[in-house]
C-alpha positions as CSV (number, residue, x, y, z in Angstrom):
1,M,-59.2,-95.0,189.3
2,S,-59.5,-98.8,189.1
3,N,-56.6,-101.2,189.6
4,S,-57.0,-102.7,186.2
5,R,-54.2,-102.8,183.7
6,Y,-54.8,-103.0,180.0
7,I,-52.7,-104.1,177.0
8,S,-53.6,-102.8,173.5
9,L,-52.3,-104.7,170.5
10,W,-52.4,-103.2,167.1
11,F,-51.8,-105.1,163.8
12,P,-50.9,-102.4,161.3
13,Y,-50.8,-104.9,158.3
14,F,-53.6,-107.1,159.6
15,G,-55.6,-107.6,156.4
16,A,-52.6,-108.1,154.2
17,E,-50.8,-110.4,156.6
18,R,-53.9,-112.6,156.8
19,I,-53.6,-113.2,153.1
20,Q,-49.8,-113.7,153.4
21,R,-50.4,-116.4,156.0
22,I,-52.9,-118.2,153.8
23,F,-50.6,-118.2,150.7
24,K,-47.4,-118.4,152.7
25,L,-45.9,-115.2,151.2
26,E,-42.9,-113.3,152.6
27,K,-43.4,-110.0,154.4
28,K,-41.4,-108.2,151.7
29,H,-44.0,-109.3,149.1
30,E,-45.8,-106.2,147.8
31,L,-49.5,-107.0,148.6
32,A,-52.5,-104.7,149.1
33,I,-56.1,-105.4,150.1
34,I,-58.6,-103.3,148.2
35,E,-62.2,-102.3,148.9
36,N,-64.9,-100.2,147.2
37,N,-65.1,-96.7,148.5
38,G,-67.9,-95.1,146.5
39,N,-66.9,-95.3,142.8
40,T,-63.2,-95.7,143.7
41,Q,-61.2,-98.7,144.8
42,T,-58.9,-97.8,147.7
43,L,-56.4,-99.7,149.8
44,S,-57.7,-101.0,153.1
45,S,-54.5,-102.7,154.1
46,V,-51.0,-103.0,152.8
47,S,-48.1,-105.4,153.5
48,F,-44.8,-104.4,155.0
49,G,-43.2,-104.6,151.5
50,A,-45.9,-102.4,149.9
51,Y,-45.6,-99.9,152.7
52,N,-41.8,-99.6,152.2
53,S,-42.6,-99.0,148.5
54,G,-44.6,-95.9,149.4
55,L,-48.1,-97.2,149.6
56,N,-50.5,-96.2,152.3
57,I,-54.0,-97.1,153.6
58,G,-56.8,-95.1,151.9
59,Q,-54.7,-94.6,148.7
60,P,-56.6,-95.0,145.4
61,L,-55.7,-98.2,143.5
62,H,-54.7,-96.5,140.3
63,D,-52.2,-94.3,142.2
64,A,-50.9,-97.4,144.0
65,K,-50.4,-99.2,140.7
66,A,-48.5,-96.2,139.3
67,I,-46.1,-96.2,142.3
68,C,-45.7,-99.9,142.5
69,P,-46.4,-101.7,139.2
70,K,-45.7,-105.2,140.7
71,L,-48.4,-104.7,143.3
72,V,-50.6,-107.8,143.9
73,T,-54.1,-107.0,145.1
74,H,-56.8,-109.0,146.9
75,I,-60.4,-108.0,147.5
76,R,-61.2,-107.4,151.2
77,S,-63.5,-109.8,153.1
78,V,-64.7,-108.1,156.3
79,K,-66.3,-111.3,157.4
80,C,-63.1,-113.3,157.1
81,E,-61.1,-110.6,158.8
82,L,-63.4,-110.5,161.8
83,A,-63.4,-114.2,162.0
84,F,-59.6,-114.3,162.1
85,L,-59.6,-111.5,164.7
86,H,-62.0,-113.3,166.9
87,A,-59.9,-116.5,166.6
88,L,-56.9,-114.4,167.7
89,C,-58.9,-113.2,170.7
90,R,-59.5,-116.8,171.7
91,W,-55.9,-117.6,171.2
92,Y,-54.9,-114.7,173.6
93,T,-57.0,-116.2,176.4
94,Q,-53.9,-118.2,177.2
95,F,-52.6,-115.0,178.9
96,T,-55.9,-113.6,180.4
97,P,-59.5,-114.6,180.2
98,W,-60.6,-111.0,179.6
99,V,-59.9,-110.4,175.9
100,A,-61.9,-108.2,173.5
101,A,-61.6,-107.3,169.8
102,D,-60.8,-103.6,169.0
103,K,-62.6,-102.8,165.8
104,Y,-61.0,-104.5,162.8
105,D,-57.2,-104.4,163.6
106,G,-56.6,-104.6,167.3
107,V,-57.1,-106.5,170.5
108,I,-57.6,-105.3,174.1
109,L,-56.5,-107.4,177.1
110,N,-57.4,-106.8,180.7
111,I,-54.4,-108.3,182.6
112,K,-55.5,-107.5,186.1
113,G,-54.1,-110.2,188.4
114,C,-52.3,-112.1,185.6
115,A,-49.0,-110.3,185.2
116,H,-47.3,-112.0,188.2
117,L,-47.9,-115.4,186.5
118,F,-45.3,-114.4,183.9
119,G,-42.8,-112.8,186.2
120,S,-43.7,-109.1,185.5
121,E,-45.7,-106.9,183.2
122,A,-42.7,-106.4,180.9
123,K,-42.0,-110.1,180.6
124,M,-45.7,-110.8,180.0
125,L,-45.8,-108.2,177.2
126,D,-42.6,-109.4,175.6
127,L,-44.0,-113.0,175.6
128,I,-47.3,-111.8,174.0
129,V,-45.4,-109.9,171.3
130,S,-43.0,-112.7,170.6
131,R,-45.7,-115.4,170.3
132,T,-47.7,-113.1,168.1
133,E,-44.8,-112.7,165.7
134,T,-44.4,-116.5,165.5
135,V,-47.9,-116.7,163.8
136,G,-46.7,-114.2,161.1
137,L,-48.3,-111.0,162.4
138,T,-46.6,-107.6,162.9
139,V,-47.8,-106.2,166.2
140,T,-47.3,-103.0,168.2
141,S,-48.3,-102.9,171.9
142,G,-49.0,-100.5,174.7
143,M,-49.8,-101.0,178.4
144,A,-51.5,-98.6,180.7
145,D,-54.1,-98.1,183.5
146,T,-56.8,-97.3,181.0
147,V,-58.0,-98.6,177.7
148,G,-57.6,-95.2,176.0
149,A,-54.0,-94.8,177.2
150,A,-53.0,-98.3,176.2
151,W,-54.6,-97.7,172.8
152,A,-52.7,-94.5,172.3
153,L,-49.3,-95.9,173.4
154,A,-49.7,-98.8,170.9
155,R,-50.3,-96.5,167.9
156,F,-48.5,-93.2,168.4
157,T,-45.1,-91.8,169.2
158,H,-44.1,-88.6,170.8
159,K,-43.0,-87.0,167.6
160,P,-45.5,-84.9,165.5
161,T,-46.1,-86.5,162.1
162,E,-47.8,-83.8,160.1
163,N,-47.2,-80.2,159.2
164,Y,-50.6,-78.7,159.8
165,L,-49.8,-75.6,157.8
166,T,-52.3,-76.0,155.0
167,S,-52.3,-74.4,151.6
168,N,-55.1,-72.0,152.7
169,S,-52.9,-70.5,155.4
170,I,-50.1,-70.1,152.9
171,D,-52.4,-68.1,150.5
172,Q,-53.1,-65.7,153.3
173,E,-49.4,-64.6,153.5
174,A,-48.0,-61.5,151.8
175,R,-47.6,-61.6,148.0
176,A,-43.8,-61.6,148.1
177,T,-43.8,-64.3,150.7
178,R,-46.4,-66.4,148.8
179,S,-44.3,-66.4,145.7
180,R,-41.4,-68.0,147.6
181,A,-43.5,-70.4,149.7
182,K,-43.8,-74.0,148.7
183,K,-47.3,-75.4,149.2
184,K,-47.4,-78.7,151.0
185,P,-50.3,-81.1,150.2
186,Q,-52.4,-82.0,153.2
187,T,-52.1,-85.6,154.3
188,N,-55.3,-87.6,154.5
189,S,-56.4,-89.2,157.7
190,S,-55.7,-92.8,156.7
191,K,-52.1,-92.0,155.8
192,Q,-51.5,-90.3,159.1
193,R,-52.3,-93.6,160.9
194,T,-49.8,-95.5,158.8
195,I,-47.1,-92.8,159.2
196,Q,-47.5,-93.2,163.0
197,L,-46.5,-96.8,162.7
198,L,-44.0,-97.9,165.4
199,K,-41.2,-100.2,164.6
200,N,-41.7,-103.9,165.2
201,N,-40.7,-105.3,168.6
202,T,-41.4,-101.9,170.1
203,T,-43.3,-102.0,173.4
204,R,-44.5,-99.1,175.4
205,I,-45.5,-99.4,179.1
206,A,-46.9,-96.6,181.2
207,P,-46.1,-97.3,184.9
208,V,-49.0,-97.6,187.3
209,G,-50.3,-94.2,188.2
210,H,-48.3,-92.4,185.5
211,T,-51.0,-92.2,182.8
212,Y,-50.9,-88.4,182.5
213,K,-47.1,-88.4,182.1
214,S,-47.2,-91.0,179.4
215,L,-50.0,-89.3,177.4
216,A,-48.8,-85.7,177.8
217,K,-46.3,-85.8,174.9
218,L,-48.5,-87.8,172.5
219,P,-50.4,-86.2,169.6
220,I,-54.0,-85.2,170.1
221,A,-55.0,-87.9,167.5
222,S,-54.1,-90.5,170.2
223,L,-57.4,-89.6,172.0
224,R,-59.5,-91.6,169.5
225,I,-61.3,-88.6,168.2
226,E,-62.4,-87.8,164.6
227,N,-59.7,-86.6,162.2
228,E,-61.7,-83.4,161.4
229,I,-61.5,-82.4,165.1
230,V,-57.8,-83.2,165.2
231,T,-57.1,-81.0,162.1
232,K,-59.0,-78.0,163.7
233,L,-57.2,-78.4,167.0
234,N,-53.8,-78.5,165.3
235,Q,-54.7,-75.4,163.3
236,L,-55.3,-73.7,166.6
237,G,-51.8,-74.7,167.8
238,L,-53.0,-77.6,170.0
239,K,-50.9,-80.5,168.8
240,F,-50.2,-82.5,172.0
241,V,-52.4,-83.9,174.8
242,K,-50.6,-81.6,177.3
243,D,-51.6,-78.6,175.2
244,L,-55.3,-79.7,175.4
245,L,-55.2,-80.1,179.2
246,K,-54.1,-76.5,179.6
247,Q,-57.4,-75.2,178.0
248,P,-60.7,-74.6,179.8
249,R,-63.1,-77.5,179.2
250,A,-66.3,-75.6,178.7
251,P,-65.2,-73.7,175.5
252,L,-63.7,-77.0,174.1
253,A,-67.0,-78.8,174.7
254,R,-69.0,-76.0,173.1
255,R,-66.9,-75.8,170.0
256,F,-65.8,-79.5,169.4
257,G,-68.6,-81.4,171.2
258,T,-68.6,-83.5,174.4
259,T,-66.9,-86.4,172.6
260,L,-63.6,-84.7,172.9
261,I,-63.9,-84.2,176.7
262,T,-65.2,-87.8,177.2
263,R,-62.3,-89.3,175.3
264,L,-59.8,-87.2,177.3
265,D,-61.4,-88.3,180.6
266,Q,-61.5,-91.9,179.5
267,A,-57.8,-91.9,178.6
268,L,-56.9,-90.3,181.9
269,G,-59.1,-92.6,183.9
270,H,-61.6,-90.0,185.1
271,V,-64.4,-91.7,183.3
272,P,-64.6,-95.5,183.6
273,E,-64.4,-97.5,180.4
274,S,-64.8,-101.3,180.3
275,I,-64.4,-103.9,177.6
276,S,-66.7,-106.8,176.7
277,P,-64.8,-110.1,176.4
278,I,-65.6,-112.4,173.6
279,T,-67.9,-115.3,174.2
280,N,-66.5,-118.7,173.8
281,R,-69.1,-120.0,171.3
282,K,-68.7,-123.6,170.5
283,Y,-68.9,-124.5,166.8
284,F,-70.5,-127.8,165.7
285,G,-70.3,-128.5,162.1
286,V,-69.1,-131.2,159.6
287,R,-68.5,-131.1,155.8
288,I,-67.5,-133.3,153.0
289,S,-66.0,-132.5,149.5
290,F,-66.5,-134.8,146.6
291,P,-63.9,-135.6,143.9
292,E,-66.8,-135.6,141.4
293,P,-70.1,-133.7,141.7
294,I,-73.1,-135.9,142.8
295,G,-76.7,-135.4,141.8
296,L,-78.7,-138.5,142.7
297,I,-81.1,-138.0,145.6
298,E,-80.1,-141.4,147.1
299,D,-76.4,-140.3,147.2
300,I,-77.4,-137.1,148.8
301,K,-79.4,-138.9,151.5
302,K,-76.6,-141.3,152.3
303,T,-74.1,-138.5,152.5
304,I,-76.3,-136.4,154.8
305,E,-77.0,-139.3,157.0
306,K,-73.3,-140.1,157.5
307,L,-72.6,-136.4,158.2
308,L,-75.5,-136.2,160.6
309,T,-74.1,-139.2,162.6
310,R,-70.7,-137.5,162.9
311,L,-72.3,-134.2,164.0
312,C,-74.5,-135.9,166.6
313,N,-71.5,-137.8,168.0
314,K,-69.8,-134.4,168.6
315,L,-72.9,-133.1,170.3
316,K,-73.1,-136.2,172.5
317,T,-69.5,-135.8,173.5
318,A,-70.3,-132.2,174.7
319,V,-73.6,-133.4,176.3
320,L,-75.5,-131.0,174.0
321,G,-78.3,-131.1,171.5
322,L,-79.4,-129.1,168.5
323,Q,-82.7,-127.4,167.9
324,K,-81.9,-125.9,164.4
325,L,-79.8,-127.5,161.7
326,K,-78.4,-125.7,158.7
327,I,-77.5,-127.7,155.5
328,D,-75.4,-125.9,152.9
329,L,-75.3,-127.5,149.4
330,I,-72.5,-126.0,147.3
331,F,-73.0,-126.7,143.6
332,S,-70.4,-127.0,140.8
333,N,-71.4,-123.6,139.5
334,N,-70.4,-122.0,142.8
335,E,-74.1,-121.4,143.9
336,T,-75.1,-122.3,147.4
337,Q,-78.5,-123.6,148.6
338,T,-79.3,-123.6,152.3
339,L,-81.9,-125.8,154.0
340,L,-83.0,-125.2,157.6
341,V,-84.5,-127.9,159.8
342,S,-86.1,-127.0,163.1
343,M,-86.7,-129.4,165.9
344,A,-89.3,-129.1,168.7
345,F,-86.7,-129.6,171.4
346,F,-82.9,-130.0,171.8
347,T,-81.8,-133.5,170.6
348,N,-78.7,-135.3,169.4
349,E,-80.4,-138.4,168.0
350,P,-79.5,-138.7,164.3
351,D,-82.5,-140.9,163.4
352,R,-85.0,-138.4,164.8
353,I,-83.3,-135.5,163.0
354,F,-82.9,-137.4,159.8
355,S,-86.6,-138.3,159.7
356,V,-87.6,-134.7,159.8
357,L,-84.8,-133.7,157.4
358,L,-86.2,-136.1,154.7
359,L,-89.2,-133.8,154.4
360,K,-86.9,-131.0,153.2
361,L,-85.0,-132.9,150.5
362,D,-87.6,-132.3,147.8
363,E,-86.6,-128.6,147.9
364,I,-83.1,-129.4,146.5
365,K,-82.5,-127.9,143.1
366,Q,-80.7,-130.5,141.0
367,N,-79.7,-128.3,138.0
368,F,-76.0,-128.8,138.7
369,G,-74.0,-131.4,140.7
370,I,-73.1,-130.9,144.3
371,D,-69.4,-130.5,145.2
372,I,-69.6,-129.8,148.9
373,I,-72.2,-130.6,151.6
374,R,-71.9,-128.8,155.0
375,L,-74.0,-129.4,158.1
376,E,-73.9,-126.9,161.0
377,A,-75.8,-126.9,164.3
378,I,-77.1,-123.3,164.7
379,N,-79.1,-123.4,167.9
380,V,-77.3,-125.6,170.5
381,G,-78.3,-126.2,174.1
382,P,-78.3,-128.7,176.9
383,I,-80.6,-131.7,176.8
384,L,-83.0,-132.4,179.7
385,Q,-82.5,-136.0,180.4
386,S,-85.5,-137.9,181.8
387,Q,-84.7,-140.3,184.5
388,F,-86.9,-143.5,184.4
389,V,-87.0,-145.9,187.4
390,N,-88.1,-149.5,187.4
391,N,-91.2,-148.9,189.6
392,L,-92.6,-146.0,187.5
393,P,-96.3,-146.5,187.1
394,I,-97.6,-147.7,183.8
395,H,-99.8,-144.7,183.2
396,E,-96.9,-142.3,183.7
397,K,-94.9,-144.2,181.1
398,A,-97.8,-143.9,178.7
399,V,-97.9,-140.1,179.2
400,E,-94.2,-139.9,178.4
401,N,-94.8,-141.9,175.2
402,Q,-97.7,-139.7,174.2
403,N,-95.6,-136.6,174.7
404,T,-92.8,-138.0,172.6
405,T,-95.3,-138.9,169.9
406,L,-96.7,-135.4,170.0
407,K,-93.3,-133.8,169.8
408,N,-92.5,-135.9,166.7
409,L,-95.7,-134.9,165.1
410,I,-95.0,-131.2,165.8
411,E,-91.5,-131.5,164.3
412,R,-92.9,-133.0,161.1
413,L,-95.7,-130.5,160.8
414,G,-93.2,-127.6,161.6
415,T,-91.0,-128.7,158.7
416,K,-93.9,-127.8,156.3
417,V,-95.7,-124.9,158.0
418,G,-93.1,-123.7,160.4
419,L,-92.9,-124.3,164.2
420,D,-94.2,-120.8,164.9
421,A,-97.5,-121.6,163.2
422,I,-98.2,-124.5,165.7
423,T,-99.6,-123.2,169.0
424,R,-101.3,-124.7,172.1
425,H,-103.4,-123.4,174.9
426,I,-102.5,-123.6,178.6
427,P,-104.5,-122.3,181.6
428,A,-104.0,-118.8,182.9
429,E,-104.9,-117.3,186.3
430,S,-107.9,-115.1,185.5
431,H,-111.6,-115.2,186.1
432,I,-112.3,-113.3,182.9
433,P,-113.5,-115.9,180.4
434,E,-111.5,-114.8,177.4
435,R,-108.3,-114.5,179.5
436,S,-108.5,-117.8,181.3
437,W,-105.9,-119.3,179.0
438,Q,-102.9,-118.2,177.0
439,I,-101.5,-119.2,173.7
440,L,-97.9,-120.5,173.5
441,N,-95.6,-122.0,170.9
442,A,-96.3,-125.8,170.9
443,A,-92.7,-126.7,170.2
444,H,-91.2,-124.7,173.1
445,S,-93.8,-125.2,175.8
446,D,-94.7,-128.0,178.3
447,Y,-96.8,-130.8,177.0
448,N,-98.1,-132.1,180.3
449,L,-101.9,-131.6,180.1
450,G,-102.8,-133.6,183.3
451,N,-102.6,-130.5,185.5
452,W,-105.3,-128.5,183.7
453,P,-107.4,-126.9,186.5
454,T,-111.1,-127.7,186.8
455,S,-113.8,-125.1,187.3
456,S,-116.9,-125.3,189.4
457,C,-118.7,-123.1,186.9
458,N,-119.8,-124.4,183.5
459,R,-118.0,-122.8,180.6
460,P,-118.9,-122.8,176.9
461,S,-117.0,-124.8,174.3
462,F,-116.9,-121.9,171.9
463,L,-116.2,-118.2,172.6
464,W,-116.5,-115.2,170.3
465,P,-116.5,-111.5,170.7
466,P,-119.8,-110.4,172.3
467,E,-122.6,-109.9,169.8
468,A,-125.5,-107.6,170.7
469,L,-129.1,-109.0,171.1
470,E,-132.2,-107.3,170.0
471,G,-135.3,-107.2,172.2
472,P,-134.5,-107.1,175.9
473,K,-134.2,-103.6,177.3
474,D,-133.4,-104.3,181.0
475,S,-131.6,-106.9,183.1
476,R,-134.6,-109.2,183.0
477,L,-134.3,-111.9,180.3
478,E,-137.5,-112.2,178.4
479,D,-139.0,-115.4,176.8
480,H,-137.6,-114.5,173.4
481,F,-134.8,-112.5,171.8
482,I,-133.3,-111.8,168.4
483,W,-129.7,-112.7,167.6
484,R,-128.1,-112.6,164.2
485,K,-131.5,-111.6,162.7
486,K,-133.1,-114.8,164.0
487,L,-135.8,-115.2,166.6
488,F,-135.0,-117.5,169.6
489,H,-137.4,-118.7,172.2
490,V,-136.1,-119.4,175.7
491,K,-136.8,-122.9,177.0
492,T,-134.8,-122.9,180.2
493,K,-132.3,-120.5,181.8
494,L,-129.8,-120.8,184.6
495,G,-128.2,-117.8,186.2
496,P,-127.1,-115.2,186.9
497,E,-123.3,-115.6,187.4
498,R,-121.8,-112.2,188.0
499,I,-118.3,-111.4,186.7
500,A,-116.6,-108.1,187.3
501,P,-113.7,-106.7,185.2
502,E,-110.2,-106.8,186.5
503,W,-109.6,-103.3,187.7
504,W,-105.8,-103.5,187.5
505,I,-106.0,-104.3,183.7
506,E,-107.4,-101.9,181.2
507,D,-109.4,-103.9,178.7
508,N,-111.5,-102.2,176.1
509,N,-113.8,-105.2,175.8
510,W,-114.9,-104.7,179.4
511,R,-115.6,-101.0,179.3
512,S,-119.3,-101.9,179.5
513,G,-119.0,-102.7,183.3
514,V,-120.1,-105.7,185.4
515,R,-121.8,-108.6,183.6
516,D,-124.4,-111.1,184.6
517,Y,-124.0,-114.4,182.7
518,W,-126.9,-116.8,181.9
519,Q,-126.9,-120.3,180.5
520,V,-129.9,-120.4,178.1
521,H,-131.5,-123.4,176.4
522,C,-133.5,-122.5,173.3
523,D,-136.4,-124.4,171.6
524,D,-134.3,-125.2,168.5
525,G,-131.6,-126.9,170.7
526,Q,-129.1,-124.0,170.9
527,F,-127.3,-123.8,174.2
528,L,-126.0,-120.2,174.4
529,W,-124.1,-118.2,176.9
530,L,-125.7,-114.7,177.3
531,F,-124.8,-111.8,179.6
532,Y,-126.3,-108.5,180.5
533,A,-123.8,-105.6,180.9
534,Y,-124.8,-102.9,183.3
535,G,-122.8,-100.2,181.5
536,A,-119.9,-98.0,182.5
537,Q,-117.7,-96.2,180.0
538,L,-119.8,-97.8,177.3
539,P,-123.6,-98.4,177.3
540,G,-124.7,-101.8,178.5
541,G,-127.3,-104.3,177.2
542,W,-127.7,-108.0,176.3
543,F,-125.0,-109.9,174.4
544,C,-124.2,-113.4,173.3
545,H,-120.7,-114.5,174.2
546,G,-120.5,-118.2,173.3
547,K,-122.1,-121.6,172.8
548,F,-121.9,-124.8,174.8
549,G,-121.0,-128.0,173.1
């Protein structure tokens, strides 16, 4: 078992309290967050006041309205909830750098080596809970040696919460008993989670090495397994974790799957379980809102230019540059148009970005006025600063200027056709003619062409897939041949140059074996590159592979 200690924080009213924080509503306010579940609208989150009125997560909206006529509803935004949860994770890094989000309503903290900074584990947990409450969130917490145990302690108590005697089992009783029995409706899974809610300010800490003792009296649902499996286990009389540990593992795995055994081992620490901390992604964006909508292209240009200067100043402060810029134009009819501008390399120079951006402005739809303009740097990275010295040779400065001019050209062309459509060739280490270079993206590759290797053998300016010749039957080149249904007469020939295939690479184009290449001048002025293949997996013969310039 590792020496790590984990804290699990659960926000039972997370979605509703996020809205209450925005509109500054009291906790006793009856609020519910709704989402579409098939053809029915159900409650995804309820406030503390709505929960006290009898509402639960997963309840249909029409039932909730009947129970609480004054209920205020708000449509759920999963994107906004996740953004708020990730912001909370960054806020919790004041206690430990190892923080991760737990689905949609929880946070996991690895506090290994951090508790002594706050006095003790109990004091650290009290401080986390108290500071969380100051931001208007209800939180329950648990601390243990494993993620699963901490998760269970934060969400469940030692008391059973459901009578698992279903109506079907009542029907199986004797007739006389059935007439006196009162059928109890079966509670749905979402309601079970809410009923398990601990009181606010309640913290549960499992001492080091006492994970089993802390989990033994908890319900089986605390093992993070599916509710269907929980129901079946309870019907068999297995209600607590200690009941499950007394059973043989093999029959449980065969009947309920290996997930049950895995979750049990993870909670007890027999199977390691780690968390992935959030990445501290820096956001670079600026926006402006207008008191009145604007529509003139000149006004749009001036506004974007000012915003771009502000954005580049932020990037310069962080010593970063952008390679892709997103521009959101929000119109007065609530429609949004997005423009994307890609650069050939990371830059924070507003003039360079704005010159490329001007090529995109003709795509703006001016049917309605613009209320908001927002600029965001999507792809951000470090800038490679070139150091120039006073005694730099003039020709090296000229090369640098040429590279800058080429990059500017690629950026402007990429705005119209896309940067992926612009490619360049660089040399490759291969003696095979068609593999002596490789194609790379021109915007993201090196532009220094001065190191292109020279070859002692003459190579054609144009290459194409080998095309068969008519006429010659053996390796001896005759005075004439037919290519592309045209008769050619040989004037001079130079060769042969033997090229063998690369045996470590399987290439279907070289299945005809070793080749002897010839440089052939024809009477009509054609300077062709012919070869004779000796045959291997495919039959050989004479072929034309290219033409010299």
